[in-house]
gemmi code that builds the backbone of each chain (N, CA, C; Angstrom):
import gemmi

chains = {
    "A": [
        ("UNK", (-38.403, 44.991, -33.477), (-37.441, 43.974, -33.086), (-37.363, 44.407, -31.350)),
        ("UNK", (-37.485, 43.206, -30.555), (-36.932, 43.867, -29.525), (-35.975, 43.775, -28.891)),
        ("UNK", (-35.610, 44.720, -27.743), (-34.503, 45.268, -27.595), (-33.483, 43.867, -27.123)),
        ("UNK", (-33.911, 43.026, -26.579), (-33.201, 41.798, -26.470), (-32.453, 41.014, -27.655)),
        ("UNK", (-33.297, 40.977, -28.421), (-33.175, 39.947, -29.941), (-32.060, 41.056, -30.612)),
        ("UNK", (-32.247, 42.410, -30.205), (-31.238, 43.407, -31.308), (-29.768, 43.376, -30.478)),
        ("UNK", (-29.755, 43.160, -29.210), (-28.488, 42.655, -28.629), (-27.951, 41.537, -29.036)),
        ("UNK", (-28.844, 40.559, -28.758), (-28.080, 39.226, -29.441), (-27.486, 39.308, -30.811)),
        ("UNK", (-28.005, 40.006, -31.556), (-27.926, 40.000, -33.066), (-26.417, 40.916, -33.096)),
        ("UNK", (-26.420, 42.482, -32.316), (-25.205, 42.646, -32.822), (-23.745, 41.993, -31.798)),
        ("UNK", (-24.381, 41.485, -30.887), (-22.951, 40.451, -30.169), (-22.695, 39.202, -31.155)),
        ("UNK", (-23.422, 38.878, -31.777), (-23.074, 38.098, -32.515), (-22.135, 38.370, -33.619)),
        ("UNK", (-22.245, 40.064, -33.944), (-21.633, 40.416, -35.493), (-20.107, 40.615, -34.547)),
        ("UNK", (-20.365, 41.328, -33.065), (-18.489, 41.614, -32.347), (-17.991, 40.399, -32.494)),
        ("UNK", (-18.597, 39.666, -31.804), (-17.927, 38.160, -31.247), (-17.335, 37.663, -32.755)),
        ("UNK", (-18.080, 37.926, -33.637), (-17.534, 37.053, -35.324), (-16.163, 38.274, -35.564)),
        ("UNK", (-16.578, 39.469, -35.417), (-15.469, 40.202, -35.778), (-14.185, 40.069, -34.792)),
        ("UNK", (-14.379, 40.230, -33.192), (-13.041, 39.798, -32.631), (-12.495, 38.586, -32.956)),
        ("UNK", (-13.340, 37.359, -33.144), (-12.550, 36.271, -33.271), (-11.930, 36.402, -34.849)),
        ("UNK", (-12.049, 37.093, -35.625), (-11.691, 37.046, -36.858), (-10.264, 37.717, -36.787)),
        ("UNK", (-10.403, 38.702, -35.570), (-8.830, 39.751, -35.672), (-7.664, 38.636, -35.222)),
        ("UNK", (-8.316, 37.796, -34.108), (-7.127, 37.233, -33.138), (-6.938, 35.742, -34.438)),
        ("UNK", (-7.665, 35.462, -34.875), (-7.348, 34.071, -35.660), (-6.280, 34.740, -36.914)),
        ("UNK", (-6.605, 35.867, -37.499), (-5.647, 36.378, -38.608), (-4.377, 35.762, -38.787)),
        ("UNK", (-3.575, 36.503, -37.511), (-2.076, 36.100, -37.510), (-1.906, 34.474, -36.879)),
        ("UNK", (-2.604, 34.104, -35.912), (-2.858, 32.761, -35.727), (-2.714, 31.688, -36.916)),
        ("UNK", (-3.906, 31.723, -37.640), (-3.965, 31.206, -38.833), (-2.994, 31.140, -39.668)),
        ("UNK", (-2.866, 32.533, -39.854), (-1.594, 32.627, -41.034), (-0.539, 31.986, -40.850)),
        ("UNK", (0.119, 31.928, -39.196), (1.326, 30.949, -39.034), (1.113, 29.896, -38.956)),
        ("UNK", (-0.060, 29.191, -38.748), (-0.413, 27.688, -38.805), (-0.445, 27.345, -40.618)),
        ("UNK", (-0.971, 28.113, -41.137), (-0.591, 27.674, -42.598), (0.492, 27.885, -43.001)),
        ("UNK", (1.620, 29.005, -42.765), (2.913, 28.597, -43.290), (3.792, 27.485, -42.922)),
        ("UNK", (3.362, 27.138, -41.407), (3.864, 26.185, -40.944), (3.623, 24.501, -41.278)),
        ("UNK", (2.086, 24.540, -41.626), (1.243, 23.431, -42.004), (1.995, 22.987, -43.354)),
        ("UNK", (2.252, 24.320, -44.164), (2.431, 23.757, -45.520), (3.890, 23.361, -45.801)),
        ("UNK", (4.676, 23.544, -45.122), (6.098, 22.856, -44.809), (6.130, 21.312, -44.193)),
        ("UNK", (5.420, 21.349, -43.115), (5.179, 20.031, -42.233), (4.336, 18.578, -42.607)),
        ("UNK", (3.261, 19.180, -43.842), (2.524, 18.294, -44.068), (3.325, 17.179, -44.928)),
        ("UNK", (4.614, 17.337, -45.666), (5.214, 16.575, -46.324), (6.445, 15.929, -45.640)),
        ("UNK", (6.198, 16.188, -44.257), (7.493, 15.914, -43.669), (7.364, 14.473, -42.364)),
        ("UNK", (8.388, 13.735, -42.409), (8.075, 12.364, -41.781), (7.844, 12.679, -40.038)),
        ("UNK", (7.436, 11.371, -39.451), (6.883, 11.416, -38.098), (7.691, 12.515, -37.256)),
        ("UNK", (8.966, 12.022, -37.373), (9.906, 12.609, -36.463), (9.777, 13.917, -35.949)),
        ("UNK", (9.892, 14.470, -37.651), (9.956, 16.040, -37.720), (8.666, 16.849, -37.187)),
        ("UNK", (7.602, 16.405, -37.429), (6.625, 16.574, -36.880), (6.261, 16.716, -35.434)),
        ("UNK", (6.597, 15.673, -34.833), (6.453, 15.199, -33.656), (7.606, 16.083, -32.708)),
        ("UNK", (8.427, 16.679, -33.226), (9.672, 17.366, -32.649), (8.738, 18.646, -32.641)),
        ("UNK", (8.465, 19.138, -34.139), (7.510, 20.237, -33.810), (6.844, 20.666, -32.901)),
        ("UNK", (5.797, 19.481, -32.388), (4.790, 19.791, -31.517), (5.162, 19.852, -30.294)),
        ("UNK", (6.919, 19.423, -29.725), (6.702, 19.479, -28.523), (7.934, 20.752, -28.089)),
        ("UNK", (7.739, 21.428, -29.264), (7.664, 23.054, -28.859), (6.502, 23.568, -28.055)),
        ("UNK", (6.676, 24.081, -26.561), (5.363, 24.646, -25.873), (4.740, 25.778, -27.138)),
        ("UNK", (5.535, 26.369, -27.348), (4.878, 27.443, -27.947), (4.091, 27.008, -29.663)),
        ("UNK", (4.507, 25.972, -30.243), (3.864, 25.118, -31.212), (2.595, 24.664, -30.397)),
        ("UNK", (2.872, 23.684, -29.696), (1.270, 23.406, -29.207), (0.538, 24.407, -28.717)),
        ("UNK", (1.203, 25.409, -28.013), (0.047, 26.237, -27.541), (-0.758, 27.069, -28.862)),
        ("UNK", (0.037, 27.428, -29.690), (-0.502, 27.850, -30.926), (-1.890, 27.247, -31.328)),
        ("UNK", (-1.465, 25.611, -31.797), (-2.609, 24.942, -32.040), (-3.690, 24.961, -31.196)),
        ("UNK", (-3.188, 24.923, -29.399), (-4.693, 24.550, -28.884), (-5.502, 25.893, -28.908)),
        ("UNK", (-4.816, 27.177, -29.210), (-5.471, 28.440, -29.138), (-6.288, 28.044, -30.249)),
        ("UNK", (-5.742, 28.103, -31.494), (-6.148, 27.811, -32.916), (-7.607, 27.513, -33.162)),
        ("UNK", (-7.274, 26.082, -32.946), (-8.586, 24.987, -33.064), (-9.767, 25.816, -32.309)),
        ("UNK", (-10.119, 25.906, -30.990), (-11.433, 26.616, -30.649), (-11.712, 27.824, -31.270)),
        ("UNK", (-10.557, 28.432, -31.375), (-11.061, 29.988, -31.986), (-11.827, 29.651, -33.265)),
        ("UNK", (-10.925, 28.701, -34.052), (-11.558, 28.077, -35.853), (-13.012, 28.034, -35.611)),
        ("UNK", (-13.263, 27.012, -34.468), (-14.586, 26.179, -34.472), (-15.619, 27.460, -33.745)),
        ("UNK", (-15.072, 28.358, -32.975), (-16.177, 29.704, -32.315), (-16.639, 30.353, -33.745)),
        ("UNK", (-15.546, 30.968, -34.270), (-15.583, 31.502, -35.259), (-16.465, 30.764, -36.388)),
        ("UNK", (-16.243, 29.436, -36.591), (-17.125, 28.899, -37.467), (-18.579, 28.529, -37.134)),
        ("UNK", (-18.650, 28.206, -35.897), (-20.267, 27.998, -35.747), (-21.106, 29.042, -35.524)),
        ("UNK", (-20.281, 30.328, -35.368), (-21.037, 31.521, -35.588), (-21.753, 31.808, -36.946)),
        ("UNK", (-20.616, 31.469, -37.778), (-20.810, 31.435, -39.293), (-21.841, 30.534, -39.816)),
        ("UNK", (-21.930, 29.400, -39.469), (-22.351, 28.120, -39.584), (-24.121, 28.594, -39.146)),
        ("UNK", (-24.227, 28.695, -38.054), (-25.458, 29.248, -37.563), (-26.256, 30.067, -38.635)),
        ("UNK", (-25.488, 31.184, -38.960), (-26.218, 32.102, -39.831), (-26.863, 31.450, -41.348)),
        ("UNK", (-25.726, 30.412, -41.479), (-26.332, 29.411, -42.656), (-27.648, 28.769, -42.486)),
        ("UNK", (-27.696, 27.836, -41.296), (-28.768, 27.555, -40.937), (-29.843, 28.207, -41.065)),
        ("UNK", (-29.535, 29.686, -40.173), (-30.586, 30.350, -40.001), (-31.529, 30.740, -41.452)),
        ("UNK", (-30.676, 30.760, -42.427), (-30.914, 31.699, -43.505), (-31.645, 30.459, -44.434)),
        ("UNK", (-31.269, 29.090, -44.251), (-31.695, 28.128, -45.179), (-32.957, 27.638, -44.916)),
        ("UNK", (-32.812, 27.187, -43.466), (-33.716, 26.087, -42.776), (-34.882, 26.929, -42.053)),
        ("UNK", (-35.830, 26.662, -42.666), (-37.044, 27.499, -42.169), (-37.833, 26.811, -40.922)),
        ("UNK", (-37.563, 25.853, -40.975), (-38.425, 24.986, -39.660), (-37.745, 25.158, -38.440)),
        ("UNK", (-38.142, 25.655, -37.520), (-37.384, 26.532, -36.304), (-36.989, 25.230, -35.334)),
        ("UNK", (-37.605, 24.241, -35.193), (-37.138, 23.173, -34.525), (-36.066, 22.379, -34.957)),
        ("UNK", (-36.116, 22.232, -36.264), (-34.962, 21.472, -37.302), (-33.658, 22.636, -37.066)),
        ("UNK", (-33.591, 23.926, -37.527), (-32.860, 24.735, -37.163), (-32.190, 24.506, -36.022)),
        ("UNK", (-32.962, 24.498, -34.899), (-32.311, 24.640, -33.155), (-31.142, 23.362, -33.342)),
        ("UNK", (-31.849, 22.071, -33.631), (-31.468, 20.932, -33.651), (-30.066, 21.094, -34.754)),
        ("UNK", (-29.975, 21.670, -35.683), (-28.845, 21.750, -36.525), (-27.994, 22.689, -35.991)),
        ("UNK", (-28.190, 24.029, -35.322), (-27.141, 24.503, -34.688), (-26.588, 24.242, -33.517)),
        ("UNK", (-27.382, 23.303, -32.538), (-26.956, 22.177, -31.494), (-25.999, 21.176, -31.821)),
        ("UNK", (-26.150, 20.728, -32.850), (-25.249, 19.552, -33.852), (-24.057, 20.383, -33.862)),
        ("UNK", (-23.876, 21.534, -34.758), (-22.729, 22.551, -35.063), (-21.821, 22.584, -33.757)),
        ("UNK", (-22.740, 22.954, -32.745), (-21.826, 23.661, -31.601), (-21.288, 22.099, -31.162)),
        ("UNK", (-21.844, 20.867, -30.994), (-21.815, 19.820, -30.310), (-20.491, 19.525, -30.914)),
        ("UNK", (-20.517, 19.278, -32.548), (-19.222, 18.880, -32.998), (-17.792, 19.894, -32.610)),
        ("UNK", (-18.309, 21.008, -32.771), (-17.260, 22.038, -32.533), (-16.269, 21.633, -31.506)),
        ("UNK", (-17.330, 21.251, -29.858), (-17.068, 21.212, -28.805), (-15.854, 19.953, -28.861)),
        ("UNK", (-16.490, 18.841, -29.609), (-15.977, 17.639, -29.437), (-14.733, 18.028, -29.950)),
        ("UNK", (-14.641, 18.649, -30.972), (-13.492, 18.408, -32.137), (-12.541, 19.471, -31.001)),
        ("UNK", (-12.662, 20.521, -30.536), (-11.694, 21.064, -29.829), (-11.260, 20.494, -28.619)),
        ("UNK", (-12.119, 19.953, -27.747), (-11.385, 19.200, -26.867), (-10.684, 17.895, -27.313)),
        ("UNK", (-10.745, 17.317, -28.720), (-9.821, 16.186, -28.798), (-8.641, 16.730, -29.386)),
        ("UNK", (-8.682, 18.056, -30.042), (-7.533, 18.770, -30.524), (-6.683, 19.053, -29.085)),
        ("UNK", (-7.129, 19.610, -28.212), (-6.396, 20.306, -27.030), (-5.914, 18.991, -26.299)),
        ("UNK", (-6.690, 17.871, -26.557), (-6.155, 16.733, -25.448), (-5.199, 15.855, -26.277)),
        ("UNK", (-5.062, 16.111, -27.498), (-4.077, 15.260, -28.238), (-2.647, 16.112, -28.384)),
        ("UNK", (-2.577, 17.411, -28.161), (-1.559, 18.314, -28.048), (-0.786, 17.870, -26.696)),
        ("UNK", (-1.652, 18.012, -25.719), (-1.432, 17.956, -24.111), (-0.906, 16.444, -24.132)),
        ("UNK", (-1.570, 15.547, -24.710), (-0.629, 13.945, -24.702), (0.602, 13.868, -25.510)),
        ("UNK", (0.731, 14.514, -26.666), (1.885, 14.427, -27.130), (2.841, 15.321, -26.381)),
        ("UNK", (2.688, 16.351, -25.742), (3.698, 16.910, -24.975), (4.086, 16.379, -23.841)),
        ("UNK", (3.083, 15.970, -23.272), (3.419, 15.332, -21.775), (4.037, 13.955, -21.846)),
        ("UNK", (3.600, 13.205, -23.182), (4.268, 11.774, -23.008), (5.696, 12.029, -23.999)),
        ("UNK", (5.913, 13.310, -24.704), (7.378, 13.403, -24.974), (8.195, 13.795, -24.161)),
        ("UNK", (7.891, 13.961, -22.988), (8.725, 14.446, -22.170), (9.032, 13.498, -21.042)),
        ("UNK", (7.678, 12.366, -20.797), (7.520, 11.658, -19.884), (8.639, 10.500, -20.243)),
        ("UNK", (8.735, 10.336, -21.723), (9.354, 9.050, -21.958), (10.650, 9.309, -22.305)),
    ],
    "B": [
        ("UNK", (-52.890, 40.401, -60.859), (-52.743, 39.570, -59.331), (-54.077, 39.190, -59.201)),
        ("UNK", (-54.513, 38.176, -58.776), (-55.614, 37.684, -58.326), (-56.105, 38.259, -57.053)),
        ("UNK", (-57.035, 39.298, -57.439), (-57.380, 40.357, -56.076), (-58.782, 39.241, -55.581)),
        ("UNK", (-59.391, 39.014, -56.381), (-60.063, 37.775, -56.021), (-60.231, 36.962, -54.620)),
        ("UNK", (-58.902, 36.208, -55.037), (-58.548, 35.144, -53.901), (-57.694, 35.601, -53.020)),
        ("UNK", (-56.556, 36.626, -53.128), (-55.754, 37.288, -52.666), (-54.831, 36.058, -52.684)),
        ("UNK", (-54.490, 35.134, -53.279), (-53.407, 34.176, -53.135), (-52.185, 34.694, -53.656)),
        ("UNK", (-52.326, 35.212, -54.700), (-50.902, 35.665, -55.377), (-50.105, 36.560, -54.566)),
        ("UNK", (-49.003, 35.732, -54.509), (-48.005, 36.504, -53.824), (-46.380, 36.242, -54.513)),
        ("UNK", (-46.110, 37.527, -54.663), (-44.747, 37.314, -55.362), (-43.553, 36.703, -55.084)),
        ("UNK", (-43.076, 35.734, -55.434), (-41.976, 34.793, -55.299), (-40.797, 35.753, -55.052)),
        ("UNK", (-40.103, 35.435, -53.789), (-38.761, 35.965, -53.573), (-37.568, 35.741, -54.731)),
        ("UNK", (-36.677, 36.467, -55.139), (-36.257, 35.957, -56.262), (-34.871, 35.057, -55.809)),
        ("UNK", (-34.928, 33.891, -56.601), (-33.621, 32.968, -56.174), (-32.313, 33.223, -56.787)),
        ("UNK", (-31.300, 32.563, -56.175), (-30.191, 32.921, -56.621), (-29.876, 32.764, -58.116)),
        ("UNK", (-30.790, 31.711, -58.723), (-30.299, 31.344, -60.121), (-31.179, 32.331, -61.047)),
        ("UNK", (-31.919, 33.195, -60.373), (-32.680, 34.304, -61.636), (-31.586, 35.311, -61.840)),
        ("UNK", (-30.815, 35.762, -60.826), (-29.748, 36.802, -60.940), (-28.445, 36.457, -62.193)),
        ("UNK", (-28.143, 37.402, -62.655), (-27.068, 37.430, -63.408), (-25.530, 37.559, -62.797)),
        ("UNK", (-24.639, 36.610, -62.646), (-23.728, 36.627, -61.674), (-23.106, 37.946, -61.515)),
        ("UNK", (-22.638, 38.527, -60.823), (-22.358, 39.978, -60.655), (-20.737, 39.574, -59.532)),
        ("UNK", (-19.912, 40.424, -59.697), (-18.723, 40.415, -58.900), (-19.147, 40.629, -57.405)),
        ("UNK", (-20.182, 41.533, -57.172), (-20.615, 41.669, -55.666), (-21.401, 40.126, -55.088)),
        ("UNK", (-22.522, 40.107, -55.871), (-23.198, 38.535, -55.420), (-22.064, 37.005, -55.475)),
        ("UNK", (-21.414, 37.248, -56.531), (-20.453, 35.951, -56.438), (-19.390, 35.786, -55.474)),
        ("UNK", (-19.087, 37.020, -55.164), (-17.961, 36.909, -53.825), (-18.667, 36.794, -52.840)),
        ("UNK", (-19.698, 37.495, -52.593), (-20.300, 36.716, -51.134), (-20.811, 35.389, -51.180)),
        ("UNK", (-21.097, 34.840, -52.029), (-21.419, 33.448, -52.063), (-20.517, 32.519, -52.006)),
        ("UNK", (-19.354, 33.147, -52.359), (-18.032, 32.520, -52.129), (-17.383, 32.440, -50.823)),
        ("UNK", (-17.750, 33.651, -50.199), (-17.229, 33.701, -48.919), (-17.890, 32.951, -47.738)),
        ("UNK", (-19.067, 32.532, -48.220), (-19.992, 31.750, -47.619), (-19.366, 30.105, -47.906)),
        ("UNK", (-18.938, 29.976, -48.987), (-18.902, 28.695, -49.327), (-17.270, 28.347, -48.859)),
        ("UNK", (-16.160, 29.128, -48.911), (-15.087, 28.703, -48.328), (-15.559, 28.837, -46.721)),
        ("UNK", (-16.137, 29.580, -46.430), (-16.328, 29.306, -44.927), (-16.663, 28.201, -44.293)),
        ("UNK", (-17.477, 27.588, -45.205), (-18.153, 26.286, -45.076), (-16.882, 25.164, -45.118)),
        ("UNK", (-16.267, 25.591, -45.945), (-15.124, 24.837, -46.346), (-13.910, 24.550, -45.113)),
        ("UNK", (-13.805, 25.780, -44.638), (-13.009, 25.917, -43.680), (-13.354, 25.436, -42.366)),
        ("UNK", (-14.440, 25.392, -42.318), (-15.137, 24.730, -40.777), (-14.882, 23.304, -41.102)),
        ("UNK", (-15.394, 22.618, -42.207), (-14.885, 21.289, -42.372), (-13.589, 20.857, -42.325)),
        ("UNK", (-12.470, 21.960, -42.953), (-11.212, 21.469, -43.122), (-10.606, 21.706, -42.104)),
        ("UNK", (-10.911, 22.067, -40.417), (-10.920, 22.081, -39.201), (-10.402, 20.633, -38.945)),
        ("UNK", (-11.374, 19.708, -39.145), (-11.349, 18.422, -38.853), (-9.867, 17.583, -39.297)),
        ("UNK", (-9.409, 18.595, -40.424), (-8.167, 18.009, -41.195), (-7.221, 17.975, -40.002)),
        ("UNK", (-7.413, 19.185, -39.203), (-6.094, 19.598, -38.695), (-6.512, 18.826, -37.220)),
        ("UNK", (-7.581, 18.409, -36.672), (-7.855, 17.276, -35.769), (-7.242, 16.198, -35.844)),
        ("UNK", (-7.541, 15.391, -37.216), (-7.059, 14.179, -37.563), (-5.464, 14.430, -37.622)),
        ("UNK", (-4.989, 15.439, -37.838), (-3.643, 15.343, -38.165), (-2.783, 15.550, -36.849)),
        ("UNK", (-3.442, 16.558, -35.810), (-2.850, 16.299, -34.357), (-3.204, 14.711, -33.665)),
        ("UNK", (-4.524, 14.160, -34.069), (-4.291, 13.032, -33.316), (-3.530, 11.848, -33.756)),
        ("UNK", (-3.336, 12.120, -35.229), (-2.448, 10.975, -35.798), (-0.921, 11.089, -35.131)),
        ("UNK", (-0.529, 12.182, -35.133), (0.845, 12.764, -34.242), (0.597, 11.944, -32.741)),
        ("UNK", (-0.333, 12.406, -32.225), (-0.386, 11.593, -30.775), (-0.703, 9.924, -31.020)),
        ("UNK", (-1.087, 9.692, -31.965), (-1.439, 8.144, -32.029), (-0.223, 7.141, -32.485)),
        ("UNK", (1.116, 8.014, -33.275), (2.486, 7.178, -33.333), (2.399, 7.352, -34.850)),
        ("UNK", (3.669, 6.850, -35.128), (4.331, 6.702, -36.679), (3.326, 6.277, -37.590)),
        ("UNK", (2.905, 4.698, -37.148), (1.963, 4.187, -38.457), (0.841, 4.803, -38.795)),
        ("UNK", (0.195, 5.552, -37.496), (-0.989, 6.298, -38.188), (-0.967, 7.735, -38.688)),
        ("UNK", (0.357, 8.258, -38.474), (0.572, 9.729, -38.560), (1.075, 9.329, -40.496)),
        ("UNK", (1.633, 8.241, -40.832), (2.569, 7.791, -42.404), (0.959, 7.452, -42.914)),
        ("UNK", (0.193, 7.142, -42.503), (-1.220, 6.582, -43.267), (-1.534, 8.289, -43.547)),
        ("UNK", (-2.017, 8.963, -42.645), (-2.487, 9.834, -43.089), (-1.991, 11.092, -44.130)),
        ("UNK", (-0.559, 10.845, -43.618), (0.244, 11.866, -44.340), (0.340, 11.282, -46.039)),
        ("UNK", (0.300, 9.832, -46.199), (-0.214, 9.486, -47.696), (-1.197, 9.635, -48.133)),
        ("UNK", (-2.001, 9.738, -47.304), (-3.541, 10.374, -47.692), (-3.746, 11.369, -48.310)),
        ("UNK", (-3.099, 12.433, -47.320), (-3.020, 13.770, -47.716), (-2.086, 14.182, -49.047)),
        ("UNK", (-1.158, 13.636, -49.428), (-0.093, 13.417, -50.516), (-0.713, 12.721, -51.742)),
        ("UNK", (-1.729, 12.208, -51.351), (-2.462, 11.349, -52.508), (-2.909, 12.359, -53.567)),
        ("UNK", (-2.949, 12.031, -55.067), (-3.743, 13.079, -56.066), (-5.034, 13.818, -55.347)),
        ("UNK", (-6.215, 12.932, -54.885), (-7.146, 13.515, -54.513), (-6.836, 14.482, -53.089)),
        ("UNK", (-6.073, 13.980, -52.111), (-5.676, 14.740, -51.075), (-5.462, 16.031, -51.427)),
        ("UNK", (-4.232, 15.978, -52.338), (-3.584, 17.201, -52.920), (-4.482, 18.387, -53.425)),
        ("UNK", (-5.635, 17.950, -54.335), (-6.877, 18.712, -54.582), (-7.386, 19.035, -53.408)),
        ("UNK", (-7.613, 18.383, -52.288), (-8.498, 19.015, -50.967), (-7.618, 19.622, -50.486)),
        ("UNK", (-6.168, 19.517, -50.344), (-5.344, 20.526, -49.601), (-5.347, 21.988, -50.480)),
        ("UNK", (-5.332, 21.825, -51.936), (-5.336, 23.077, -52.634), (-6.565, 23.916, -52.628)),
        ("UNK", (-7.830, 23.067, -52.419), (-9.090, 23.560, -52.241), (-8.874, 24.293, -50.985)),
        ("UNK", (-8.568, 23.837, -50.023), (-8.602, 24.079, -48.569), (-7.513, 25.700, -48.282)),
        ("UNK", (-6.348, 25.725, -49.271), (-5.408, 26.709, -49.343), (-6.032, 27.699, -49.820)),
        ("UNK", (-6.673, 27.700, -51.089), (-7.504, 28.562, -51.597), (-8.819, 29.223, -50.911)),
        ("UNK", (-9.154, 28.441, -50.252), (-10.415, 28.967, -49.168), (-10.163, 29.972, -48.356)),
        ("UNK", (-8.929, 29.265, -47.765), (-8.172, 30.184, -46.539), (-7.936, 31.531, -46.945)),
        ("UNK", (-6.883, 31.647, -47.790), (-6.440, 32.600, -48.554), (-7.788, 33.831, -48.832)),
        ("UNK", (-8.601, 33.344, -49.653), (-10.007, 34.043, -50.228), (-10.718, 34.210, -49.133)),
        ("UNK", (-11.109, 33.444, -48.134), (-11.644, 33.731, -47.153), (-11.254, 34.784, -46.233)),
        ("UNK", (-9.925, 35.126, -46.070), (-8.870, 35.689, -45.136), (-8.962, 37.405, -45.863)),
        ("UNK", (-8.629, 37.099, -47.279), (-8.804, 38.425, -47.915), (-10.175, 38.841, -48.013)),
        ("UNK", (-11.066, 38.268, -48.543), (-12.408, 38.907, -48.063), (-12.959, 39.317, -46.730)),
        ("UNK", (-12.449, 38.536, -45.598), (-12.631, 38.902, -44.504), (-12.559, 40.238, -44.127)),
        ("UNK", (-10.948, 40.501, -44.765), (-10.487, 42.024, -44.329), (-11.422, 42.928, -45.255)),
        ("UNK", (-11.662, 42.670, -46.162), (-13.026, 43.321, -47.064), (-14.152, 43.778, -46.395)),
        ("UNK", (-14.679, 42.698, -45.344), (-15.581, 42.645, -44.667), (-15.315, 43.713, -43.475)),
        ("UNK", (-14.136, 43.363, -42.638), (-13.667, 44.327, -41.673), (-14.005, 46.086, -42.019)),
        ("UNK", (-13.110, 46.059, -43.264), (-13.177, 47.449, -43.672), (-14.723, 47.889, -43.772)),
        ("UNK", (-15.498, 47.129, -44.202), (-16.966, 47.739, -44.253), (-17.556, 47.822, -43.057)),
        ("UNK", (-17.309, 46.883, -42.119), (-17.751, 47.448, -40.572), (-17.295, 48.538, -40.175)),
        ("UNK", (-15.881, 49.171, -40.381), (-15.578, 50.450, -39.992), (-16.223, 51.266, -40.934)),
        ("UNK", (-16.953, 50.903, -41.659), (-17.797, 52.189, -42.718), (-16.870, 52.517, -43.663)),
        ("UNK", (-16.043, 51.529, -44.491), (-15.327, 52.124, -45.532), (-15.618, 51.162, -46.761)),
        ("UNK", (-15.623, 51.897, -47.843), (-15.508, 50.741, -49.085), (-16.974, 50.280, -49.620)),
        ("UNK", (-18.216, 51.178, -49.388), (-19.346, 51.034, -50.051), (-19.676, 51.824, -51.384)),
        ("UNK", (-18.962, 52.324, -51.692), (-19.021, 52.858, -52.953), (-18.838, 51.904, -54.080)),
        ("UNK", (-19.778, 52.169, -55.128), (-19.781, 50.705, -56.454), (-18.126, 50.816, -56.746)),
        ("UNK", (-17.354, 51.705, -57.146), (-16.142, 51.664, -57.563), (-15.235, 50.932, -56.435)),
        ("UNK", (-15.399, 51.293, -55.208), (-14.694, 50.641, -54.034), (-14.949, 49.036, -54.369)),
        ("UNK", (-16.426, 48.916, -54.154), (-16.662, 47.602, -54.070), (-16.205, 46.776, -55.078)),
        ("UNK", (-16.248, 46.946, -56.395), (-15.624, 46.324, -57.539), (-13.961, 46.097, -57.651)),
        ("UNK", (-13.322, 47.425, -56.965), (-12.012, 47.356, -56.982), (-11.525, 46.282, -55.777)),
        ("UNK", (-12.016, 46.480, -54.377), (-11.621, 45.430, -53.661), (-11.928, 44.348, -54.105)),
        ("UNK", (-13.188, 43.916, -54.612), (-13.596, 42.458, -54.784), (-12.654, 42.158, -55.830)),
        ("UNK", (-12.137, 42.736, -56.877), (-11.001, 42.137, -57.857), (-9.864, 41.906, -57.383)),
        ("UNK", (-9.272, 42.589, -56.300), (-8.452, 42.867, -55.333), (-8.319, 41.163, -54.597)),
        ("UNK", (-9.265, 41.200, -53.904), (-9.547, 39.807, -53.224), (-9.330, 38.690, -53.895)),
        ("UNK", (-9.939, 38.750, -55.390), (-9.677, 37.420, -56.182), (-8.328, 37.015, -56.531)),
        ("UNK", (-7.381, 38.311, -56.772), (-6.126, 38.250, -57.638), (-5.076, 38.327, -56.472)),
        ("UNK", (-5.688, 38.601, -55.383), (-4.829, 38.525, -54.015), (-4.492, 37.083, -53.382)),
        ("UNK", (-5.935, 36.447, -53.431), (-6.320, 35.407, -52.662), (-5.212, 34.019, -53.771)),
        ("UNK", (-5.832, 34.148, -54.912), (-5.097, 33.350, -55.937), (-3.286, 33.621, -55.900)),
        ("UNK", (-3.260, 34.632, -55.778), (-1.360, 34.701, -55.992), (-0.923, 34.179, -54.581)),
        ("UNK", (-1.503, 34.393, -53.243), (-1.210, 34.150, -51.911), (-1.312, 32.189, -52.006)),
        ("UNK", (-2.141, 31.817, -52.693), (-2.806, 30.539, -52.687), (-1.001, 29.946, -53.465)),
        ("UNK", (-0.723, 30.221, -54.555), (0.522, 29.672, -55.361), (1.442, 30.321, -54.686)),
        ("UNK", (1.749, 31.450, -53.864), (3.216, 31.466, -53.141), (3.058, 30.311, -51.961)),
        ("UNK", (2.061, 30.107, -51.326), (1.838, 29.153, -50.241), (2.349, 27.399, -50.755)),
        ("UNK", (2.166, 27.347, -52.225), (2.398, 26.332, -52.243), (3.939, 26.037, -52.895)),
        ("UNK", (4.446, 27.142, -53.574), (5.759, 27.425, -53.803), (6.552, 27.320, -52.463)),
        ("UNK", (6.022, 27.776, -51.339), (6.961, 27.960, -50.165), (6.947, 26.413, -49.545)),
        ("UNK", (5.858, 25.936, -49.309), (5.552, 24.421, -48.841), (6.261, 23.246, -49.572)),
        ("UNK", (6.159, 23.546, -50.948), (7.240, 22.192, -51.747), (8.597, 22.881, -51.941)),
        ("UNK", (9.023, 23.710, -51.229), (10.418, 24.623, -51.093), (11.186, 24.977, -52.540)),
        ("UNK", (10.115, 25.317, -53.420), (10.757, 26.165, -54.690), (11.281, 27.294, -54.168)),
        ("UNK", (10.443, 27.748, -52.958), (11.061, 29.516, -52.647), (11.343, 29.145, -50.890)),
        ("UNK", (12.164, 30.129, -50.748), (12.691, 30.181, -49.512), (13.018, 29.014, -48.891)),
    ],
}
model = gemmi.Model(1)
for chain_id, residues in chains.items():
    chain = gemmi.Chain(chain_id)
    for i, (resn, *xyz) in enumerate(residues, 1):
        res = gemmi.Residue()
        res.name, res.seqid = resn, gemmi.SeqId(i, " ")
        for name, pos in zip(("N", "CA", "C"), xyz):
            atom = gemmi.Atom()
            atom.name, atom.element = name, gemmi.Element(name[0])
            atom.pos, atom.b_iso = gemmi.Position(*pos), 0.0
            res.add_atom(atom)
        chain.add_residue(res)
    model.add_chain(chain)
structure = gemmi.Structure()
structure.add_model(model)
structure.setup_entities()
């Protein structure tokens, strides 16, 4: 194995580990909040989002989940898809979908926040 | 072995050949729950988008999530989360070099299964207002 590839692999592992460490407290917080909010009416959940800490939490959490998730899914593709060009396309697609998802979540949070105070 | 043609090569062992063991089963489950969690992130996005879209869209999504099928999905999601969290902590211990002894592997493995089931139960009791 050449030096380049070795660094790439250990970086993949370190980033997976570090993102996991950041996600643990954030995701625990979100799951506890979400378990209560999911059955609540619109006004209450909307009010929840108007707290800057809550929306900031979601804005940080979603991209981190997608980052950790794409690193993981990438390994799954690498393990089960032997055709290299097909594998690369699937990894690209996973990353693309994650970027779109993250951007949507961030925009939605900002939209709720700005609209909530402008009106 | 067919030495004449040299065509015979041993096939790599497939998952179906192994007897399920605590080690392999939990490893597969870690991957499976990881995939579930990746997909479930889109529920969070739908939820945030629904709030941004307004009351009608939000109520529609809420009713969808609280449908029997939706509840099964939420149940699977919550178990996946706690399992992946607990087994992830087990992975972190391994990363720091602890827990490779076979008896440790089995002990932490079963602890992960039991703890994640308990935590899943607790979050549902909390979410539905039975406790706290």
